[in-house]
C-alpha positions in Angstrom: -3.2 -194.1 11.4 -4.1 -194.5 7.7 -3.5 -190.9 6.6 -0.7 -190.7 4.1 1.5 -188.0 2.7 3.9 -187.5 -0.2 6.6 -187.0 2.3 6.1 -190.6 3.5 6.6 -191.9 0.0 9.8 -189.9 -0.5 13.3 -191.4 0.1 13.7 -189.1 3.1 10.9 -191.0 4.8 13.1 -194.0 5.1 15.7 -191.8 6.8 12.9 -190.3 9.0 13.2 -186.7 7.9 10.5 -184.7 9.5 7.2 -186.7 9.8 4.1 -186.1 11.9 4.4 -189.5 13.5 6.6 -190.9 16.3 9.0 -192.5 17.0 11.6 -191.8 14.3 14.1 -194.1 12.7 17.5 -192.3 12.5 20.7 -193.0 10.6 24.1 -193.1 12.2 27.0 -191.0 11.1 30.1 -193.1 10.7 32.1 -191.9 7.7 33.9 -188.7 6.9 31.8 -186.4 4.7 33.1 -184.3 1.8 32.6 -180.5 1.9 32.5 -178.0 -0.9 35.6 -175.7 -0.8 33.5 -172.6 -1.4 30.0 -172.7 0.2 27.3 -171.1 -1.9 26.6 -167.6 -0.5 22.9 -167.8 0.1 22.5 -164.1 0.8 23.7 -163.3 -2.7 22.3 -166.1 -4.9 19.1 -166.9 -3.1 19.2 -170.5 -4.3 16.7 -173.3 -3.8 18.1 -176.0 -1.6 17.5 -179.7 -2.2 18.5 -182.9 -0.5 19.4 -185.5 -3.2 20.1 -189.2 -3.0 21.6 -190.8 -6.0 23.2 -194.3 -6.2 23.8 -194.4 -2.4 25.3 -190.9 -2.2 23.5 -188.1 -0.3 24.0 -184.5 -1.4 22.8 -181.1 -0.2 22.8 -178.9 -3.3 21.8 -175.4 -4.2 20.0 -174.5 -7.5 20.1 -171.1 -9.0 16.5 -170.5 -10.2 17.6 -168.2 -13.1 19.8 -170.6 -15.0 19.4 -173.9 -13.2 23.0 -174.0 -12.2 23.6 -176.4 -9.3 26.3 -176.0 -6.5 27.4 -178.6 -4.1 27.2 -177.7 -0.4 27.7 -181.0 1.3 27.9 -184.7 0.3 28.5 -188.0 2.0 27.2 -191.6 2.0 23.6 -192.1 2.9 24.4 -193.3 6.4 26.2 -190.1 7.4 23.2 -188.2 8.5 20.3 -186.1 7.2 20.5 -182.3 6.7 17.3 -180.8 8.0 17.9 -177.0 8.4 20.4 -174.5 7.1 21.3 -171.0 8.5 24.0 -169.3 6.4 27.1 -171.6 6.8 25.5 -173.8 9.5 23.7 -177.0 8.8 21.7 -178.9 11.4 21.8 -182.7 10.9 19.9 -185.5 12.5 21.8 -188.7 13.2 20.8 -192.0 14.9 22.1 -190.7 18.3 21.6 -186.9 18.4 21.5 -183.7 16.5 24.8 -182.4 15.0 25.7 -178.9 13.8 28.1 -178.5 11.0 30.0 -175.2 10.2 30.8 -175.1 6.5 33.3 -172.3 7.1 35.7 -174.6 8.9 34.3 -178.0 8.2 33.9 -178.6 11.9 30.8 -180.2 13.5 29.7 -180.5 17.1 27.0 -182.4 18.9 24.0 -180.6 20.3 24.1 -181.6 24.0 20.9 -183.2 25.3 19.6 -184.0 21.9 19.4 -187.7 22.3 16.2 -189.1 20.8 15.4 -185.6 19.5 14.0 -184.1 16.3 14.3 -180.4 15.3 10.7 -179.7 14.6 9.5 -176.9 12.3 12.0 -174.2 13.0 15.7 -174.8 13.3 17.3 -171.5 14.1 16.6 -168.0 15.4 17.9 -165.6 12.7 19.8 -163.1 14.8 20.8 -165.2 17.8 23.0 -168.3 18.2 19.9 -170.3 19.2 18.2 -173.3 17.7 15.0 -175.2 18.6 14.5 -178.9 18.9 12.0 -181.2 20.7 12.8 -184.3 22.7 11.1 -186.9 24.9 11.4 -186.5 28.7 9.9 -189.6 30.1 6.4 -189.8 28.6 6.2 -186.1 27.9 7.6 -183.9 25.0 9.5 -180.8 25.6 11.0 -178.1 23.3 14.4 -176.8 24.0 15.9 -173.4 23.2 19.6 -174.1 22.8 22.5 -171.7 22.6 24.9 -173.5 20.2 27.8 -171.0 20.7 27.8 -171.5 24.5 26.5 -175.1 24.1 23.9 -174.5 26.8 20.2 -175.1 27.2 18.3 -171.8 27.7 14.7 -172.8 28.1 12.5 -175.9 28.2 8.9 -175.5 26.9 6.1 -178.1 27.3 5.2 -179.6 23.9 6.7 -180.3 20.5 6.7 -179.1 16.8 7.7 -175.5 17.6 6.9 -172.9 15.0 8.8 -169.6 15.2 6.8 -166.5 14.3 8.0 -164.4 11.3 8.9 -161.5 13.6 11.0 -163.9 15.7 9.1 -162.9 18.9 7.0 -165.9 19.7 7.0 -169.6 19.4 3.8 -171.7 19.1 3.8 -175.4 19.8 1.6 -178.4 20.3 1.3 -179.2 23.9 1.2 -182.6 25.6 -2.0 -184.6 25.6 -3.8 -184.7 29.0 -6.8 -186.7 30.3 -9.6 -184.3 31.4 -12.7 -185.3 33.4 -15.8 -183.2 33.1 -19.3 -184.1 34.4 -18.1 -187.7 35.1 -16.9 -188.2 31.5 -13.2 -188.5 30.6 -11.6 -187.1 27.4 -8.2 -186.6 26.0 -7.3 -183.0 25.2 -4.3 -181.3 23.6 -3.3 -177.7 24.3 -1.9 -175.2 21.8 0.7 -173.0 23.5 2.2 -169.6 22.6 5.5 -168.5 24.2 6.9 -165.0 24.2 10.6 -164.9 23.7 11.0 -161.4 25.1 8.8 -161.7 28.2 9.1 -165.5 28.8 5.4 -165.8 29.2 3.7 -169.1 28.2 0.1 -168.8 27.3 -2.4 -171.5 26.3 -4.4 -170.4 23.2 -6.9 -173.3 23.1 -7.6 -176.9 24.0 -8.6 -179.5 21.4 -10.4 -182.7 22.2 -8.8 -185.5 20.3 -10.1 -189.0 21.3 -13.8 -188.5 20.4 -13.0 -187.1 17.0 -10.0 -189.5 16.6 -7.7 -186.5 15.8 -4.0 -186.3 16.0 -2.7 -182.7 16.2 0.6 -182.8 14.3 1.6 -179.1 13.7 0.6 -175.5 14.6 1.5 -172.4 12.5 1.3 -168.7 13.4 0.2 -166.8 10.3 -0.3 -163.5 12.1 -0.8 -162.2 15.6 -4.4 -163.4 15.7 -4.5 -166.2 13.1 -3.2 -169.7 13.9 -3.5 -172.9 12.0 -3.3 -176.5 13.2 -2.6 -179.5 11.0 -4.7 -182.5 11.9 -4.3 -186.1 10.9 -7.3 -188.5 10.9 -7.8 -192.0 9.5 -8.9 -190.3 6.2 -6.9 -187.2 5.8 -4.3 -184.6 6.8 -5.8 -181.1 6.7 -5.2 -177.6 8.0 -7.9 -175.9 10.2 -8.2 -172.4 11.6 -7.9 -172.2 15.4 -11.3 -170.6 16.2 -10.4 -169.2 19.6 -7.3 -167.8 21.3 -8.6 -167.5 24.9 -7.6 -170.9 26.3 -11.0 -172.5 25.9 -12.0 -175.9 24.5 -12.6 -175.5 20.7 -13.9 -177.6 17.9 -12.0 -177.6 14.6 -14.8 -176.9 12.1 -13.3 -174.3 9.8 -11.0 -175.9 7.1 -8.3 -173.6 5.8 -9.4 -172.3 2.4 -11.0 -175.6 1.4 -13.5 -175.4 -1.5 -17.0 -175.6 -0.1 -19.0 -177.6 0.2 -16.6 -180.4 1.2 -17.9 -183.4 -0.6 -14.5 -185.1 -1.2 -12.2 -184.6 1.8 -8.7 -184.0 0.6 -5.3 -184.0 2.2 -3.1 -180.9 2.4 0.5 -182.0 2.8 4.1 -180.7 2.1 3.2 -177.3 3.6 5.5 -174.3 3.1 5.0 -170.8 4.4 6.7 -167.8 2.8 8.2 -164.7 4.6 5.8 -162.8 6.7 3.1 -165.4 6.2 1.8 -163.7 3.1 1.9 -166.9 0.9 1.3 -170.5 1.9 1.6 -173.5 -0.4 0.9 -177.2 -0.2 0.1 -180.3 -2.2 -3.6 -181.2 -2.1 -4.9 -184.6 -3.1 -7.8 -187.0 -2.9 -7.1 -190.4 -1.4 -5.2 -192.6 -3.9 -4.9 -189.8 -6.4 -2.1 -187.5 -7.6 -1.8 -184.1 -5.9 -1.7 -180.7 -7.4 0.0 -177.6 -6.1 -2.2 -175.0 -4.3 -1.2 -171.5 -3.2 -3.0 -169.3 -0.6 -2.5 -165.5 -0.5 -3.4 -164.8 3.1 -3.4 -161.0 2.5 -5.8 -160.9 -0.4 -7.7 -164.0 0.9 -7.4 -165.8 -2.5 -6.8 -169.4 -3.3 -5.0 -170.5 -6.4 -5.5 -174.1 -7.6 -2.7 -174.8 -10.1 -3.2 -177.3 -12.9 0.1 -179.0 -12.1 0.9 -182.2 -10.3 3.9 -181.9 -7.9 5.3 -182.2 -4.5 7.4 -180.4 -1.9 6.6 -176.9 -2.9 8.6 -174.1 -1.3 8.3 -170.3 -1.4 11.4 -168.4 -2.1 12.3 -165.1 -3.9 8.6 -164.4 -4.0 8.0 -167.4 -6.2 6.8 -171.0 -5.7 9.1 -173.8 -6.6 8.2 -177.5 -6.6 9.3 -180.9 -7.8 7.5 -182.8 -10.5 7.9 -185.7 -12.8 7.9 -184.5 -16.4 5.9 -187.5 -17.5 2.9 -186.5 -15.6 3.4 -182.9 -14.2 0.6 -181.8 -16.5 -1.7 -184.8 -15.7 -5.1 -184.5 -14.1 -5.0 -184.5 -10.3 -7.8 -187.1 -10.5 -5.4 -189.6 -12.0 -4.5 -192.5 -9.8 -1.3 -192.1 -7.8 1.9 -193.3 -9.3 5.4 -193.0 -7.9 7.8 -190.4 -9.3 10.5 -191.9 -11.5 12.2 -188.6 -12.5 12.5 -185.2 -10.7 12.6 -181.8 -12.3 12.6 -178.5 -10.4 9.8 -176.2 -11.6 9.0 -172.5 -11.0 5.2 -171.8 -10.8 3.6 -168.6 -11.8 0.5 -169.3 -9.9 -1.5 -166.2 -11.0 -1.1 -167.2 -14.6 -1.1 -170.9 -13.9 2.1 -171.5 -15.9 5.3 -173.4 -15.1 8.9 -173.1 -16.1 11.2 -176.1 -16.0 14.5 -175.1 -14.3 16.6 -178.2 -14.2 16.2 -182.0 -13.9 17.7 -183.6 -10.8 19.0 -187.2 -10.8 18.0 -189.7 -8.1 15.4 -189.0 -5.4 15.0 -185.5 -4.2 13.3 -183.3 -1.6 13.4 -179.5 -1.4 14.8 -178.3 1.9 12.9 -175.9 4.1 15.0 -173.0 5.4 
């Protein structure tokens, strides 16, 4: 697959932080980490979280958007493990052997049972329950596990991977396992998109997508609302979001790009996707092949697309704002400029309606903003 993303060029790619490719290369925990004495109270400060690597040291830091003040949450050597999700004082790590859950309140960690050869997917935790989600290989098939980390017990196994938890915490959508289907004497490979109700336990297939004839790889699925679902597709030329055209379990063709400028004369990738609370705002980096990428914001309620003038990566939506990482040397460059690696990172706040940015603070080393 030739499709590329900024995430692959980041330092976390070498550690195999979430990618839409399999298998993953993982790092083994073998040294004692250092913990901050007073964890940052997220509920009070609403910080932006970043994973930072600088001179062989890995840190999870919080950044207060108002004044740029940084706080240390966790630090260790690079080979200690990668933080991938946070819920209050809990951090989910991926190591070379399994998933590990660290409690910052008492500095104790415990292994997630049955998580060998696992990755956490899109959604790490249920907010009001002691349950987390992760996917793993079971033979040649993928399954998603609902795991009670207080009781250390598996609650449910769902067929598929890359689970996305709805904003109301009632449903999970996921990419099902590819199957070979024969129709009128002609074989094809198809991938189902599933929806699981947490309350009723019902598993429903929303649609089937044919993959081999179009040479598609279905990498992610997102639930924007009760009747709007998006799928992320990788081809030899691009990664792009498409609207799922039917929710009745039938075979569909992905022909409606998600808020792409029409007509599409220059296919562009949409990567580093982040969705805000309630699905109102969605942001991503969009770029042409071999070019720099600019930050784009979609307001799903007003159905407006905002193309910013700024080059950046790893945008996240928090506190009703959009934050992203950029290199001061070319954050204001044209998105048509040939790609170049980032040498310096600064956290920016984007006022997308006015197309203005505010520099919050520079961050040393290599950085990626953490999705919560």
